[in-house]
KEKOLZA-187558 format. One record per atom (N, C-alpha, C, O): residue in one letter; x negated, y negated, z negated. Coordinates in steps of 0.001 Angstrom, whole numbers, plus 500000, padded with zeros to 6 digits. Atoms other than C-alpha are relative to their C-alpha. Layout:
aXYZ;...
This chain:
m500221499838498554;m468451292480564789;m499783501479500319;m499171502208499537;t500136498615499572;t468596295770566669;t498542500324500298;t497833499530500918;t501377499565499778;t465318297707566742;t499984501306500776;t500660502268500408;i500254498767499265;i464279300271569318;i498536500349499819;i497649499567500161;a501363499527500218;a461209302276568378;a499637501014501069;a500459501842501463;i500521499089498985;i459094304128570924;i498779500692499420;i497792500038499084;v501133499231500499;v456800306896569728;v499289500617501196;v499787501555501818;g500764499560498839;g454164307415572391;g499474498798500750;g500250498016501298;g500607501172499402;g451712304886573770;g499388500240501359;g498356499656501690;g500475499751498646;g451250306231577276;g500843499278501031;g501532498308500713;l499248500607498910;l452789305374580628;l501493499960499695;l502144498940499919;a498560499946500259;a456271306499579552;a500423498972498963;a501455498321499122;g499670500988501007;g456230304328576438;g499997498591500551;g500892497801500252;a500086501330499407;a455135301266578389;a501147499741500969;a501713498648500986;k498898500185499039;k457726301821581123;k501343499877499286;k502244499201499781;a498766500154500771;a460447302188578483;a500126498573499483;a501199497977499568;a499969501387500471;a459518298821576961;a500305499052501147;a501069498100500991;e499748500816498811;e459476297323580443;e501469500061500393;e502080499035500690;a498589499840499625;a462918298738581211;a500928499312499007;a501951498754499404;l499168500673501008;l464341297409577938;l500104498513500290;l501197497948500244;r499952501440499702;r463393293856578818;r500666499729501347;r501405498755501493;e499368500194498693;e464430294249582449;e501517500170499921;e502256499564500697;q498563499796500186;q467841295449581244;q500570499092498902;q501631499357498337;d499530501100500859;d468139292364579007;d500213500378498548;d501035499766497867;f499980499728501435;f467654294003575636;f499192498915499303;f498037498677499655;d500635501143500647;d466815291113573299;d499548500300498576;d499098499398497868;g500374499649501359;g466104293033570083;g498518500295499873;g497723499991500762;d501400499659500269;d462872294262568572;d499619501295500713;d500379502263500717;v500552498810499350;v460766296747570529;v498634500264499386;v497765499393499389;v501263499627500614;v457951298591568773;v499514501294500643;v500257502272500716;i500615498801499433;i455597301089570450;i498884500463499071;i498029499673498672;f501067499400500788;f453430303430568396;f499147500878500915;f499648501828501516;g500907499225499161;g450391304761570252;g498881500610499181;g498311499944498317;v501065499328500740;v447887307284568949;v498627499450500385;v497761499286499526;e501295500492499546;e445021305959571061;e499825498521499665;e500783497832499316;n500298501399500289;n443329302616570546;n499989499137501254;n499517498000501223;e499930500723498740;e443900301560574153;e501442499601500290;e502379500222499788;l498681500298499472;l446830299831575779;l500456501161500879;l499620501891501411;p499522498894499154;p449073302283577667;p499397499955501404;p499293498897502025;y500607499891498679;y447470303530580872;y500511501259500685;y501104502133500052;e499608498825499226;e448133306040583643;e498890501048499921;e497706500712499943;r500996498947500188;r446417309408583286;r499441500618501287;r498301501083501264;p500566499343498817;p446026310716586880;p498602499534500401;p497803500366500831;p501356500393499589;p442931308561587575;p498878500585499146;p497720500575499562;l501061499493500865;l441075310166584659;l499202501111500665;l497981501173500527;s500684498878499349;s440277313269586691;s499605499685501437;s498905500466502083;k500262500345498599;k440075311452590028;k499108498765500079;k497889498870499943;e500797501185499703;e438995307846590625;e499093499582498846;e497952499180499074;f500851500365501126;f437730307151587112;f498820500956499887;f497688500531499654;m501076499010500097;m435741310381587066;m498974499804501111;m497783500049500917;q500906500238498872;q434278309503590472;q499226498699499848;q498188498505500481;g500642501294500178;g433382306006589285;g500532498916500904;g499947497836500976;s499444500996499074;s435578304186591816;s501073499120499368;s501485498131499974;k499033500830500721;k438081302812589257;k499628499965498540;k499067500919498001;d500202500068501436;d437831301578585716;d501334499716499319;d502327499413499979;l498760499993500770;l440416301401582943;l500931498827500303;l502129499064500458;p499054501089499737;p441829297891583604;p500825500185501274;p501931499657501387;e499300499814498732;e442811299013587101;e501168500969499900;e502030500980500780;f498842499115500159;f445188301683585787;f500630499861498615;f501330500758498146;t499258500360501202;t446301300042582554;t501349499440500437;t501409498629501360;v498654500346499516;v450076299557582826;v500255498504499895;v500687497881500865;h499846501444500207;h450224296040581355;h498849499501499134;h498316500244498311;d501051500551500851;d447640293717579830;d500589499468498699;d501805499481498504;t499566500461501312;t447795292261576337;t501006498864500111;t501967498818499342;d499090501146499861;d449511289073577518;d501421500438500301;d502377499801499861;w498642499532499676;w452433291059578888;w500750500364498726;w501910499985498565;y499334499600501237;y453212292546575477;y500367498779499159;y501422498755498524;l499693501225500723;l453025289096573909;l501157499253500648;l502080498809499965;d498954500729499279;d455173287485576598;d501360500688499882;d502394500023499807;q498747499247500031;q457778290253576433;q500455500321498572;q501462501001498378;r499670499761501413;r457835290331572613;r500105501503499709;r501037501963499050;v500098498567500279;v456880293995572542;v498846500204499029;v497704499860499333;e501034499749500996;e454988295003569425;e499364501357500277;e500015502397500185;f500723498759499732;f452356297566570309;f499051500274498852;f498204499440498532;r500852499627501116;r450688299375567421;r499094501158500414;r499509502316500373;p500927498936499584;p447619301290568649;p499452500739498785;p499554500266497653;g500641499233501064;g445859303942566622;g500955500392498889;g500556500498497729;t498977499692501009;t449088304856564848;t500652501335500325;t501465501437501243;r499450498667499773;r449925308532564645;r501248500188499125;r501173500149497897;i498751499750500704;i453555309171563718;i500159501503499803;i500031502279500750;e499883498574500276;e454108312497562023;e501400500411499564;e501722501599499564;k498683499619500509;k457666312317560703;k501044498965500369;k500810497759500298;v498815500817499775;v461052310971561693;v501128500557499148;v501408501756499182;d498816499623500776;d464005311041559307;d501213499556500796;d501612498392500749;a498899500355499113;a466902311182561721;a501237499554499228;a501980498690499694;a498828500383500800;a469538310936558969;a499881498561499519;a500847497799499566;a500221501364500486;a468011307768557540;a499627499041501127;a499609497826500931;k500431500780498840;k466907306577561011;k498742499202499685;k498671497993499909;t501276500631500324;t463380305864559845;t498842500779500601;t498912501995500779;v501269499443499542;v459896306478561211;v498995499797498878;v498806498676498407;s501003500102501057;s457243307251558601;s498655499609500585;s498154500261501501;l501258500517499494;l454055305269559156;l498824500542499187;l499004500955498042;p501154499432500703;p450519306381558225;p499677499334498671;p499081499964497797;d500326500691501248;d450255303744555478;d501030500249498899;d500955499647497827;g498999499670501002;g453246305211553641;g501278499207500096;g502248499525499407;t498780500780499802;t455778302616554766;t500863500658501077;t500452501632501708;t499106499488498965;t458715303248557074;t500513498851500854;t500533497698500424;l499332500952499118;l460305301476560011;l501379500555500322;l501516501711500720;t498633499591499703;t464059301615560456;t500337499653501445;t500073498544501908;y499642500212498593;y465332302004564000;y501506500142500199;y502209500749499392;d498620499773499568;d468683301797565724;d500041501084501068;d500922501944501067;k500179498957498999;k467580303868568702;k498515500351500029;k497655499508499773;l501380499518499983;l464435305960569065;l499731500719501314;l500543501525501770;l500437499296498789;l462593307088572189;l498721500757499684;l497752500172499200;l501195499180500190;l460113309964571956;l499335500234501357;l499943500752502293;a500793499820498776;a457396309980574606;a498601500441499581;a497602499812499929;t501239499582500651;t454712311932572783;t499054500788500902;t497913501041500516;g500894499391499024;g453318313719575845;g499461501356499592;g500100502094498842;s500629498698500221;s450974316694575714;s498570499833499519;s497989498750499585;s501414499935500384;s447584317690574367;s499349501151500757;s500023502077501207;s500724498908499343;s444903319859575910;s500173501291499218;s500143501295497988;r499915498698500643;r445341323542575211;r498600500426499543;r497673500541500346;v501285499593500571;v442531324600572890;v499909501523500023;v500835502211499594;i500161498551499950;i441184328084573455;i498925500437499014;i497971499710498737;d500888499463501022;d439403330252570934;d498875500772500672;d499021501946501011;l501171499381499387;l435991330966572402;l498786499762499106;l498621498659498583;p501258500264500700;p432673331464570621;p499240498882500704;p499078498903501924;g500759501111499432;g430702328282571134;g500838498824500438;g500297497815500891;a499130501062499492;a433742326151571953;a499878498700499214;a500263497640499708;d500148501208500805;d432940323714569141;d498606499389500119;d498225498539499314;s501373500486499842;s429426323043570407;s499973498642500695;s500923498254501376;s500217501236499265;s428087319748571652;s499917500313501490;s499352501332501887;g500022499769498561;g428544319415575399;g501216500727500526;g501319500972501728;v498745499375499592;v431957321125575436;v501098498935499933;v501240498240498927;h499024501081499902;h434793318862576535;h501378500519500403;h501516501569501030;y498645499903499464;y438542318699577087;y500284498667500673;y499593497683500409;l499655501254499340;l440180316063579287;l501473499687499809;l502346500343500378;r498627500477500172;r443282314263578118;r500060498481499876;r501033497861500305;t499989501435500275;t442318310708577134;t498867499304500725;t497981499941501295;i501064500779499378;i440168307905578448;i498680500239499293;i497630500245499936;d501247499696500714;d437631308646575715;d499415501331500463;d498201501462500620;d500475498720499461;d437446312251576936;d499344499790501357;d498262500311501630;a500500500210498639;a436972311048580507;a498665499259499986;a497763499575500762;r501281500722500102;r434238308600579506;r498866500946499622;r497780500904500200;a501038499086500477;a432340311310577673;a499573500973501088;a498388501276501227;i500334499068498913;i432552313706580625;i499255499281501108;i498250499777501617;r500601500724498871;r431706311084583233;r498535499670499756;r497725499680500683;e501396500317500321;e428512310145581417;e499052501157500306;e497867500946500565;t500855498826499770;t427237313696581921;t499863500346501473;t498991501131501845;l499954499589498600;l427996313876585639;l498992499224500836;l499362498411501683;t501063500610499210;t424673312749587020;t499589500936501127;t499748502152501027;e500371499194498834;e423368313920590372;e499011501091499605;e497993500828498964;g500849498869500303;g421854317378590074;g500307500691498689;g499762501759498412;s499607499335501241;s423426318138586702;s500962501142500320;s501431501279501450;r499191498806499775;r425483321296586228;r501235499962499094;r501134499726497890;l498726500003500719;l429141321491585202;l500658501361500157;l500807501855501274;a499222498758499980;a430971324698584270;a501403499687499488;a501565499038498455;i498605500276500338;i434774324572584147;i500708501309499704;i500640502254500491;v499195498836500363;v436959327097582361;v501443499679500355;v502105498911499657;g498630500227499581;g440256327141584222;g500079499265501323;g499423498239501511;a499860500583498659;a441283326348587810;a501418499512500227;a502042499819501243;g498736500712499805;g444468324375587261;g499725498642500610;g498644498402501147;w500145501302499351;w445038320815588436;w498833499209499433;w498031498662500191;i501080500773500598;i442682319181585941;i498640500581500382;i497735499849500782;g501275499376499672;g439912321696586526;g499597499763501444;g498438499455501722;m500331500149498586;m440117321450590301;m499730498547500368;m498856498270501190;e500235501409499694;e440353317656590376;e498651499531499442;e497922498798500111;v501304500366500553;v437373317240588053;v498881500637500823;v497845500013501053;a501007499346499155;a435453319762590161;a499738499184501259;a498585498970501633;a500155500802498788;a436099317688593285;a499285498684499699;a498395498272500442;s500633501265500366;s435144314452591527;s498523500200499688;s497685499385500074;a501395499718500351;a431959316016590168;a499157500279501238;a498017499823501337;r500753499719498772;r430927317326593576;r499742498714500786;r498693498568501414;e500198501288499331;e431430313817594995;e498828499248499383;e498208498419500048;r501116500662500693;r428833312681592426;r498709500814500071;r497723500470499419;g501204499213499825;g426339315358593457;g499713500978498881;g498569501389498688;v500149499069501114;v426946317646590478;v500204501426500507;v501060501668501358;e499778498594499714;e426588321417590751;e501170500487499136;e501174500283497922;v498777499633500715;v429966322909589798;v500281501487500148;v500205502044501243;a499509498617500006;a431061326407588821;a501316500032499222;a501470499342498214;i498700499864500649;i434612327375587870;i500243501467499693;i500029502331500543;a499620498640500396;a435680330478585959;a501508500033499786;a502034499314498936;e498536499943500037;e439341331393586470;e500463501448499859;e499984502336500564;a499524498645500253;a441218334421585154;a500887500536501113;a500905501742501358;s499085499549498950;s443754334533587994;s499254500312501296;s498061500039501432;k500594499628498727;k443146335794591504;k499622498789500837;k498690498841501639;l500234501215499233;l443279332261592910;l500220498793499107;l500921498901498101;p499701501216500746;p443220328689591609;p501426499533500291;p501956499800501370;l498673500607499805;l446592326924591149;l501055501024500390;l502053500681501025;l499134498921499526;l448299330269591639;l501433499852499502;l502376500040500270;r498646500118500548;r451256329670589327;r500770498857500648;r501978498961500862;a499330501172499443;a452006326276590842;a500333500158501475;a501374499683501929;l499885500018498544;l451574327081594532;l500245501353500644;l500671501412501797;g499914498692499375;g451646330830595088;g498748500298500805;g497980499386501108;p501268499617499366;p448904332787596883;p499765499393501371;p498621499125501738;e500173500489498633;e449564331467600390;e499336498625500025;e498445498373500837;v500543501364500023;v448793327851599508;v498812499891499063;v497903499099499312;a501139500022500919;a446456328497596585;a498701500370500718;a497634499852500390;q501193499602499257;q444063330162599024;q499373498809500723;q498151498739500858;i500507501191499310;i443752326849600900;i499115499178499061;i498071498670499470;f500796500761500966;f442491325139597742;f498735500758499608;f497696500144499363;a501206499211500275;a440100327996597014;a498978499797501116;a497798499565500854;d500898500192498858;d438640327688600505;d499420498586500001;d498237498397500284;l500435501397500010;l438451323896600182;l498822499798499045;l497823499176499404;h501052500208500988;h436345324007597042;h498735500790500342;h497621500305500143;r501201499234499625;r434055326755598264;r499272499338501158;r498042499357501213;e500628500717498889;e433451324789601460;e499199498797499512;e498244498370500161;h500706501149500556;h432341321899599272;h498970500409498948;h498507499580498165;g501124499553500810;g429838324028597401;g500315500393498576;g499394500587497783;v499639499576501347;v431775324970594278;v499842501512499885;v500274502263500759;d500109498577500319;d430890328334592762;d501288500399499288;d501358500376498059;l498681499673500544;l434508329423592276;l500079501501499754;l500039502297500692;r499930498591500365;r434769332709590401;r501394500285499447;r501801499725498429;t498642499660500403;t438230334199590122;t500047501423499440;t499127502220499629;e499796498712500664;e439580337199588205;e498831500317499066;e498333501442499026;v501063499812500981;v436930336697585552;v500492499527498635;v501379498680498535;k499678500395501363;k437156336386581796;k498755499424499348;k497670500000499432;v501126500621500703;v434956334043579790;v499911500606498605;v500873500559497838;a500198499376501306;a433521335836576767;a499523498999498967;a499907499070497800;e500500500997500948;e431701332898575217;e499394498830500753;e499033498932501925;i500789501136499537;i430207329484575727;i498618500156499378;i498465500120498157;t501355499790500524;t426490330020575421;t499440498679499474;t499772497602499971;t500535501196500644;t424545327611573244;t498519500182499656;t497999501296499590;e501359500022500518;e421064326648572170;e499878498800499075;e500059497658499496;n500103501061501011;n420534324656568977;n501279499166499921;n501240497946499766;g498718500670500139;g424226323845568870;g500483499254501222;g501494498554501161;v499638500692498760;v424365322546572443;v500388501027501051;v499696502029501228;a499534499060498982;a426319324270575206;a498997500105501140;a498454499104501608;t500909499761498881;t424173325846577901;t500681500713501167;t500038500992502179;g499293499344498913;g426867327514580022;g501018500996499503;g501505500896498377;l498983499000500308;l429223330476580063;l499412501397500147;l498550501648500990;r500254498575499796;r428871334195579572;r501326500655500286;r502276500514499515;l498764499342499595;l431504336223581369;l500084501391499389;l499084501943498930;a499789498693500628;a432990339472580132;a499210501093500687;a498876502096500057;d500782498988499292;d431108341409582809;d498502499845499777;d497703500582500354;g501401500212500314;g427829340075581427;g499324498937500827;g498229498492500484;d500588501037499160;d427190337557584173;d500011498670499247;d500835498463498356;t500087501296500672;t426212334046583104;t500050498870501021;t499691499037502187;i499972501222499204;i426749330538584443;i499280498929499197;i499729498575498106;a500753501043500707;a424179327907583443;a500657498649500228;a501116498351501331;a499373501306499878;a425506324436582751;a499438499041498962;a498976499448497896;d500340501058500949;d424656321133581106;d501244499507499265;d501165498988498151;t498720500444500551;t428329320373580473;t501037501076500260;t501046501693501326;v498904499050499845;v431336322624579916;v501314499251499800;v501491498535498814;l498647500544500117;l434915321504580541;l500975501155499835;l501014502067500660;i498928499026500176;i437748323589579130;i501278499372500535;i501778498389499989;a498802500517499329;a440742323021581404;a501030501115500045;a501336501662501105;a499113498843500155;a443187325617580116;a501464499610499903;a502274500358499357;g498608500428500028;g446383323638580514;g500303499071498843;g499400498611498144;a499565500966501003;a448408321470578157;a501078500597499111;a501766501547499485;v498988499585500971;v450626321901575112;v500844498774499647;v500287497756499238;p499169501169500329;p453624319571574576;p499920499656498520;p499908500541497664;n500081500477501382;n453409317458571426;n501407499903499410;n502102498902499588;l498629499892500491;l456589318518569646;l500154499737498507;l501266499809497983;d499940500124501457;d455709317827566003;d501001498937499551;d501772499166498619;v499103501082500409;v457598314532565798;v501454500391500253;v502320500162499409;a498635499567499684;a460677315943567521;a500486501047499009;a501639501018498579;e499620498956500951;e460670318947565225;e500238499416498605;e501115499878497876;s499788500635501306;s460335316711562159;s501358499315499929;s501945499190498854;a498688500651499941;a463502314932563302;a501142501003500072;a502310500615500046;g498972498970499943;g465347318249563521;g500671500137501352;g501785500653501440;l499403499916498670;l465946318010567271;l499961501433500518;l499097502218500129;d499971498674499383;d466867321100569279;d498826500121500974;d498660499298501873;v501201499780499193;v463698322467570865;v500038501412500551;v500331502363499826;d500052498678499380;d463385325336573329;d499284499869501339;d499219498785501918;g500636499994498688;g461502326319576459;g498795499094500097;g498487498578501171;g501186500836499980;g458420324378575456;g500290498519499945;g499374497715500117;g499687501421500040;g460273321081575125;g501229499713499166;g501854500616498611;v498810500439500721;v463022319083573495;v501194500079500943;v501146499551502054;l498808499866499157;l466467319948574848;l500722498657500086;l501130498091499072;v499278501249499766;v468060316862576385;v500983500198501143;v500826501100501965;n499052499911498896;n471011316291578672;n499456499255501208;n498317498789501187;a500469500651498780;a470794314780582146;a499718498521499793;a499003497900500579;g500277501390500340;g470805311347580532;g498836499843499055;g498540498736498607;l501208499974500831;l467754312336578441;l500291499740498525;l499404499340497771;r499632500099501411;r469662312207575149;r499800501343499328;r500165502380499882;s500271498778500748;s468616314760572540;s501238500436499233;s502324499889499420;s498894499536500842;s470783316651570068;s500408498954498972;s501485499052498384;d499640501164500825;d470709313448567994;d500391498867500945;d499573498484501782;p499541500994499021;p472759310770569826;p499207498706500012;p499332497918500949;d500791501224500039;d470354308014568768;d498535500220500358;d497717499308500244;i501385499694499633;i467179309758569927;i499957500511501440;i500652501461501800;y500177499625498600;y466133309998573575;y498554500471500198;y497651500108499444;v501298499349499799;v463206311932575007;v499629499939501479;v500459500217502344;v500447500093498611;v461134311413578162;v498602500595500146;v497886500794499165;g501355499554499694;g458014312733579864;g499789501484499789;g500708502287499951;d500420498594500083;d456163315977579206;d500874500842499084;d501070502030499338;i499295499198501007;i458267317023576223;i501489500146500292;i502181500857499563;a498561499957499720;a461707316567577831;a500360501226500825;a499930501351501971;n499469498849499278;n463380319843578806;n501437499642500365;n502368499892499599;a498767500697499655;a466215318202580693;a500900500790500931;a500433501497501824;e499023499481499040;e469395319378582358;e499863499191501285;e499874497960501257;h500125500702498719;h469004318570586055;h501318500127500757;h501730501237501094;p498653499928499416;p472335317646587669;p500039500541501417;p501090500997501866;i500027499508498621;i471238318643591180;i499487501431500059;i500073502276500736;l500564498655500000;l469081321691590539;l500810500960499134;l500653502177499231;e499101499223500850;e471667322865587966;e499231500989499123;e499597502159499006;r500810499218500921;r469041324145585573;r499210499019499148;r499140497830499458;r500871500862500790;r466788322806582857;r498623499921500667;r498126500898501227;v501295500226499372;v463524321323584075;v499110499241499016;v499500498203498481;r501024500721500765;r460423320372582099;r498742499980500839;r498178501030501149;v501141500145499103;v457585319027584202;v498969499087499364;v499298497983498930;e501084500796500590;e454239317765582918;e499265499241501091;e498105499529501386;h500632500753498940;h453557315276585671;h500344498520499885;h501339498132499273;w499950501460500037;w453108311543586116;w501358499432500381;w501800498456499774;a498762500584499486;a456369310963587986;a501087499930498936;a501850498964498906;n499001500054501062;n458544311836584992;n499710498872499023;n500619498146498621;a500371501085500908;a456622309474582725;a500292498637500616;a500629497687499911;l499758501255499296;l457024306770585354;l501486499689500125;l501895498545499927;n498620500252499588;n460700307203586214;n501077500323498975;n502155499731499017;q498960499652500971;q462555308788583307;q500345498884499018;q501513498758498650;p499665500989501022;p462269305857580858;p501139499060500374;p501953498726499514;a498929500925499616;a464564303556582865;a501373500640499821;a502325499963499434;v498724499288500185;v467323306207582779;v500329500096498516;v501460499832498108;a499774499902501444;a466895306777579049;a500415498655499425;a501328498585498602;v499682501338500512;v466963303029578389;v501415499591500380;v502138499035499553;t498628500311499593;t470152302572580399;t501005500622499046;t501974499976498646;n499072499300500893;n471855305129578193;n499866499536498555;n500862499480497835;m500184500550501340;m470348303788574979;m500773498699499812;m501236498391498714;l499325501293500054;l471929300441575817;l501482500105500335;l502143499090500561;g498561499818499818;g475380301962576368;g500442500302501408;g501642500394501667;g499649499700498627;g475237302722580071;g500194501494500220;g500213502284499276;s499822498594499636;s475751305989581927;s499144500289501222;s499468499866502332;a500910499682498906;a472896307317584033;a499477501408499812;a499413501918498693;e500582498669500040;e471417310681584914;e498681499990500761;e498519499264501741;y501279499896499311;y467887311588585900;y500120501076501063;y500185502267500758;e499754499101498878;e468280313125589347;e498763500234500857;e498817501026501797;n501193499857499162;n464741312838590745;n499536501450500051;n499526502154499041;l500603498680499871;l463294316033592117;l498604499982499385;l497928498953499416;p501380499935500497;p460081317209590448;p499018499612501106;p499182499985502268;y500966500520499034;y457117315549592130;y498619500004499377;y498464499666498204;f501372500219500436;f453362315711591843;f499110499843501219;f499499500153502345;f500945500246498905;f450320314817593900;f498599500338499523;f498335500444498325;t501416499841500336;t446621315478594046;t499160499488501154;t499593499456502306;d501017500363499007;d443545314202595846;d498742500755499650;d498195500578498562;q501217499229500206;q440602316566596194;q499192499965501291;q499626500477502323;y500831500204498812;y437776315715598604;y500796499226501038;y501282498131500754;d499251500682498955;d439463314813601890;d501426500532500112;d502110500280501104;l498638499466499987;l442695316608601007;l500859499220499017;l500606499216497812;g499004500661500831;g445563314513599724;g501346500643500256;g501680500967501396;m498701499357499797;m448975315983599135;m501038499446499040;m500711498903497985;e498854500310500844;e452425315271597723;e500961501183500057;e501209501751501120;y499147498818500136;y454775317994596481;y501306499579499360;y501320498766498436;s498696500276500604;s458484317850595729;s500801501290499918;s500734502137500808;g499164498822500195;g460885320453594364;g499417500941498969;g498492500590498237;l500495498940500874;l460358323652592412;l500033501305500771;l501092501732501231;a500102498795499175;a459140326795594149;a500227501285499219;a500009502372499753;d499785498798500813;d460013329184591309;d500890501003500738;d501952500643501247;g499178498956499405;g461288332479592695;g500053499980501515;g500928500611502108;y499975500044498531;y460445331702596318;y499701501385500582;y499077502224499932;e500253498729499325;e460352334579598813;e499278499839501327;e498820500823501909;k500608500206498682;k458918332981601942;k499318498639500026;k499800497672499436;v500721501253499804;v456376330315602864;v499920499714501488;v499567500592502275;v500028500401498597;v456594328405606142;v499058498812500148;v499216497798499468;f500934501080499725;f453736326266607455;f500406499290501275;f500951499901502194;r499640500842498853;r454232323418609926;r498847499022500229;r498561498184499374;g501099500907499726;g451328321640611569;g498666500722500076;g498610501930500307;d501361499511499824;d447560322097611625;d499426500404498649;d498855499579497936;v500488499531501297;v446655324247608630;v498468500004499951;v497907499498498979;p501474500041500057;p442943324756609526;p499456498574499921;p498436498330499277;g500431501397500024;g442647320998610077;g500505499241498792;g500222498055498626;r499438500553501237;r444457320371606798;r500821498746500257;r500677497734499572;e498966501004499764;e447172318204608290;e501288500763500292;e501594501076501442;f498848499121499841;f450356320137607683;f501017499741498895;f500764499027497924;v498961499963501019;v453572320531605757;v500279501469499716;v500256502296500628;v499683498622500367;v454429323700603858;v501281500002499186;v501524499107498377;f498707499873500677;f457816324849602595;f500078501347499297;f499579502357499795;w499707498783500735;w458818327407599998;w501501500255500082;w502300499388499728;l498592499673499771;l462114329183600779;l500419501171499118;l499599502007498740;d499475498830500712;d464345331568598865;d500430501057501002;d500185500914502200;g499615498902499121;g465799334784600267;g501065499640501008;g501243500350501998;d498967500460499064;d468615332869601980;d499486498933500949;d500267498305501664;n500641501023499167;n466149330571603771;n500407498577499608;n500460497681500450;t499753501325500537;t467085327633601564;t498677499434499495;t497914500133498828;v501262500626500393;v464230325188600979;v500038499661498512;v500913498929498050;l500126500266501434;l463179325126597321;l499021498870499706;l499221498088498777;a501046500987500218;a460099322933597609;a499235499786501292;a499263500621502196;g500814500299498830;g457845321300600141;g498819499138499618;g498841498444498601;m501224500752500289;m454404319735600296;m499422499478501300;m499270500226502265;q500676500569498835;q452828317353602784;q498527499829499672;q498166499315498613;v501455500050500185;v449054317572603196;v499403499116501076;v499439499447502261;n500617500978499094;n447288314574604752;n500955499525501086;n500520499073502145;i498959500563499140;i450572313637606440;i500915499223499061;i501403499780498078;w499402500843501036;w452325310737604752;w501392499479500349;w501837498489499769;d498663500497499642;d455745310364606390;d501064501097499962;d502139500944500542;q499086498865499982;q457423313699605687;q500738500218498677;q501648501046498613;l499464499692501323;l458323313499601990;l501513499785499925;l502217500584499308;d498548500231500033;d461786312003602492;d500747501141500682;d501791501584500204;g499377498879499308;g462614314736604984;g499973501270499170;g500937502036499162;i500102498840500890;i461375317389602563;i501066499932498923;i501752500918498654;k499010500160501072;k463568315999599802;k501414500234500509;k502229500860499831;q498652499824499458;q466619315909602039;q500320501468500259;q501452501903500048;l499780498574499791;l466175319563602959;l500283500708498675;l501149501579498599;i499777499389501315;i465941320499599274;i501373499623499472;i502120500479498997;l498732500479500544;l468911318365598285;l501192500513500795;l502276500710500245;g498901499505499174;g470996319589601210;g500460501379499582;g501654501677499609;g499663498679500510;g470846323136599894;g500512500978501041;g501052502027500688;d499508499120498941;d471692324668603269;d498865500870500557;d497714500433500582;p501029499160499364;p469833327582604901;p499449499332501257;p500164498604501945;v500630500549498805;v467388326616607644;v499454501139500840;v499285502261500362;d500637499042499097;d465933328408610640;d498493499907499780;d497899498878500104;p501438500084500274;p462349329272609604;p499158499687501229;p498146498993501134;d500768500270498782;d461161329205613215;d500073498522500363;d499065497933500751;a499858501427499720;a462548325698613739;a499258499173498950;a498695498124499260;l500699500701501071;l461113324647610388;l498500499961500272;l497832498983499936;a501428499913499698;a457663325738611560;a499607499204501247;a498420498992501495;d500235500678498732;d458005323830614848;d499909498488499779;d500919497843499497;s500196501424500260;s456526320330614492;s500743499114500976;s500939497930500701;s499248500801499039;s458441319184617565;s501449499797499596;s502153498966500169;v498628500126500495;v461705319621615671;v499982499099498766;v499337499419497767;a499969500931501132;a462419316679613377;a500653500657498793;a501615501411498938;l499410499426501206;l463146317628609779;l501459499596499859;l502277500361499346;a498620500485500116;a466303315552609972;a500956500801500862;a502166500780500634;d499145499231499102;d467573317840612739;d500197501435499541;d500925502189500186;l499883498604500457;l467261321060610738;l501258500204499172;l501518501313498707;
């Protein structure tokens, strides 16, 4: 019987198994997951779970009965370290091997570990798994103090969740503004203002020299300028690193921080497909390679990969997408703003109900984001996909429908 193996027990792995059964694959499906939990979605870890408004069963992709009913063998707590692409085998921790006909890699990312004195002390955390989130959440009691190293998405979302729980929060960020690489200074400033308005001690353009400790327990941060931040808990939120070890063991072509795949998510080995954080994929619309570490790829790429694994012909055409919820600000973003030259706002920016667009030098829309407005995303996508120059003044005018631009 044909066997399809899936290395990666997160959302992407679960959605691949789901797609296999939905597309009438009747062979063996085996998922190897490093964690001891059933596959779950990660965005709630820094948001609803951290706030205490959701628990794991509410964002677990499928329950145990689903795997039994669908004849999907899920092996938790199984770290795969080697794939022999020539022999088409996966080496298991107990020394045995599993032979596959097709292989899907969905190994995701790990937290970026930074070399700081005191980083191995008790009370220092990273956030990537449910166990990480549980450990952090236990410390977030009202009146406690949290210091965060890094003002990316994880750092800012945890900061918002912690403030909702009455925790004192300080953030140390090396850049001039939080989320600067993702959003640019015009929009990043909005998030800086948002957090400061909610009482976060946001310190930018600072370097952390060490995590201070007492008797092996973290007590805060010491900055390079000598200033200190007292804390009961320290979160290092310095970004993520794609887990490429398995792909490299299989001899796959790797570049740009990910595994090189075509628009159908097939790797340099025709029997190995790659999805999620580690996929550096040719994008048929953007006409460039795209690797995005966001939930939407893990959710949507597996169905395309499965179609092609089963002999079909499909391409992953979705525009990059991500979202965040921080305090009373919810937003959705689509596109890629790399190399933008102009930012156009539309709506009530002070009231945080607006749409923002990133344009290139020819006034072509590269990306757009809706903030607390929930009916503009399709229009944003159409402007990006259309690829035609727009009138910035009309784009800024809320009375002009996006469809008319």
